[in-house]
N, C-alpha and C positions, 0 to 999 in steps of 0.2 A: 503493500502500500504505497503509495506516495506521501510524502507529508503535506498538500494540498489538500488529497480526496482525506488525510486524516482529521486538519482542522473541518472540513465541509461537514464533516460527522460527526463535530463535537456537538455539544447542546446551546441549544440559547435556555437562558435562564433569567428569569422574574424574582425580582422579591416587593413585598409591601410589608407593613406593619403587622399584617392582619390577612383577613378574606379577601379584602375590596379587592386585590389586586388580580384574583382571578377572572373580574370580570375583563381585564388586558389579556391576561393569558388566552383567553377562549377566543379573543379575537385572532390573537396572536396564533392557535391554534387551527383558525375556520381561514386563514389566508394564507398560511404555512404549513399544511397536513404533514410535510415530509419533514421537521423537523421534529428533534428531542429537544423536552422541554423542562426544563428544572425549574421548579416553584418552591421560595422559601416565605413562608410565613414568618414573621417575628411575633409571636402570638405572645412571649411573654413579657413585652415589651410594649403592646398595645394600650392605648392609642399613640401614637408618635405625635399628635398635631397638636398637645400643652405641653410638649418638651422644649428644654431650651435649646434655638440650634445646633450648640456645639456639641449637643449631646445626641443628637440627631444626626449629625455626621458621625460622630464615631461608632455608632449603632451601623450605620449605611457602612460608612468603611469595613468594619467586621464580617458584614454579611456576603458584601464582594466579594471578600478575600475568599471567603469559605467556597461559596459559587465559581470562583475561577480556581480552586482547590480540588472542586468537585468535576471539574474538566471543560467549563462555561467559555464559548467561545464568542459571545456577547454577553452583556448583561442590561435588562432591561427594569429600570427604576421605574415600578407602577404603582409610586405613589406620589403624589404631588408634594407634601411634607417630605421627604427625604431628600426631593428633584430639587425644592427649592431652596434646602438647608446643606447639599452635597453634592449637586451634578458637576460643578467646576471642579470641587475636591478631585470626589473619583477620577474623572480624567486626568486629571494632571498625575496621578500616581497608580493607575491601572494600565497592564498594556493589550487589554482588551475593547473595542468600542463599548461604550455607555450612552442607551438611549434613555430618556428622561422623559416624564410628563409635562404638560405647559397646560395652563389654563386655555379653552380653545376658544381667545378671546377674537383671534383673526376671523373664522366661520361665523362667530354670533356677529361680530363687527359688518362682516360685507352681509348677512341674512338678514339683520335689522331693518323693518321699514319704519321706523318712527325713530330712532336712533335712540331705545331706550334696553340694554342690556345687564340682565344681572346675574352675577358669580353667585354661587356658594359654595367655601373652601374651609381650611383651617386658619387661626392665624399667622403661624408659620409661612404659607404659601402667599397669603396677603403680604407681610413683613418682607420676603424675601425678594431680590431686587429683579428676578425674572419676572415676576407677576409687573411690576410697575415698568419694565422695558416693553412689555407688551403691551399694554394698555397704552406709552405713549407713542408705538410705532404703528400700531393695527385702530384704536380704537380714540384718537386726538378729538376726534368730530362728534363722538358717540358718549353717551352719559351712565358711565359703568356704576351699578349700583351692589355693592358687596354683604356678605353677612356672612360671619360664622355662625357654624352650626354645634355646639356641643351635644353631645349623647347621641347623635346619630350614626358615628362608626360605633359606636359600641353595643346599638342596639341592630345592625346590622351582624357584628359579631357574635348576636345571642340568639340570631335570625328572626328577631320581629320586625319583620320585614312590611308584611301589609296588615299589622295588628291596629287598631282605633289607635291607640294612644300613641304610636307612630306616627299615623295622617294628622294627628292632633299638632302632636312638635312639628312637623314638620310646615304646618300651614302656619303658625307661627312665625316661624323662621321667614318663611316666602310674602306674608302679611305684607310689610311697607314695600316690599318691591312690587307688588302685583299694586295695590292701593298709587304705585309711582308712575304705571301703565306698563312696564317692561314685557318686549314681544318675546324677548327670546332667554334661555337660561341656560350656562354654561354649569355642568356639572363637575367644580374642581376636585374633587375629590374624585379615586376610583373604587371607594364604596357606594357611592353614590350610585351608579346605575343599579343596583339591586333594590332600589327604593324608585326606581323608573314610573312605573308603575303609580305607586300613592303619589310620586310628586306632578305625574300626570294627572293625574287626578284634581289636584290642589289648585295647577293651575289654568286646566282648561285649555280648550283644543284653539285657542289663540295665542298659544306662547310657543316655540319651539322650544325644546329640551334638548342641549345638545351634549352627546356623550362624547370625547375624545379618542378611547378606545381605539376604534377600527385605525385613525391619522396616526396611533402608535404603531399600530402592526404596519403599517404601511409603510413606516421611515423603518422600521424594522427587516422589513426587507430588503428595503432599499441598501441599507450599509451592507447587509450581508452581502449581496449582489456588487457593491462596489468594493466588498473587500476582498472577494471570492472566497466567501465562507459559506455560501448557499447552499444547503445541501440539497444534489440532486435527484429529480424525481428519478423512478427505476425508466428503463429504455421503453419506448411504444413497444409493444408486443410479448412484452414480459409476463409471464406467467402470474410470478406473484404479487406481493400490495406492500411497497413501503406506506407505512403511516407511523410520523411518528410518536414516539414512546413518551409518556410523562411523569414526571419524580416528584415526588412533595415531600417537603421538609418541614417543619416549625420547631420553633422554640420553645413552644406550649404543650398544650396537651394534645397527643397524638389521635387518640381515638375521637374526640370531639372536634376537633379540626378535620380526621377523616369526614365524620357525619356533616360538616357543612359543606366539602367539598361537593359529594354528592348531591347535596340540597341544591348548590347553588349551579352548578356546572353539571352535574349530571354524572359524574366520572367517578370509577371506582379503581382503588389502587392502592400503593404502598405509601405510606405514611411514616418518614422515620424522624424521630423525636431528636432534635442535637439539642445538648446540654450548655448551656452556658456555665462556664468556670470563673477561676482567674484569672485566666490566662487567654480568655475569647473563648472559643468552641471547641468542643469534644472535636477529635477524627473518629471516636468511638458511635455507635448507635443501638445501644443498648436496648432502646424500646421501640422496636420494628412493630409496627399496626398496621394490619388489613382493612382497609377499606370498603 
């Protein structure tokens, strides 16, 4: 096997503070079905949103290092908070391509009819220079309304996606934006696509809800192609089927995470628990769970 072939056959890695990044992984798997995918949920430290920037940066660095040790050829930071806090840092210190999340300000600004756009995200996302640059570059002539939504990530992590209390909480956060007349709403956290049905009920048909996951998957594909890293589909007429394999890791409870993987994206597979230690992550996985 040539070095080029070996590089192509390594996995795409995706990580988030918890289950939210599964919304991105699902889209990558749909668009790039021949790629193996490693997913890491740092559930023991979820949510990242309330944490200081430096702490999020250190957590992101540790997870990225772990995924590269597992053979990742590219790392997708499927967390808006981690992207805002650490994307530039990760790109500076690691040798593999790093793809991050950014709030979908550009498509929202291009699609709005009344020049009023809402964004829901974490405080760290709004504090990061990335968000300010996006607004300055793409939405200079648009009113951008922002809202931090404490508690929504935790409800998704708990599987409380379409219950009445979650809808009440969503409605309370979106009320000021709706009263201001927004016609587009950007989901600035990867957990929020799992609340899309609830959010769409609250905002009604007159507000476009924008999920950046498809765009992130497309960018991942472009980066792989540009770097000669895309795993090629089997040749036409080949009798077998080369579907990518998916592997899951969590720093939290493996059984609970396995149940959420099946519930949110309908997949069953092995979840390995990665234990945090004084010197970072353990290379051993004693708690292998079948989900």
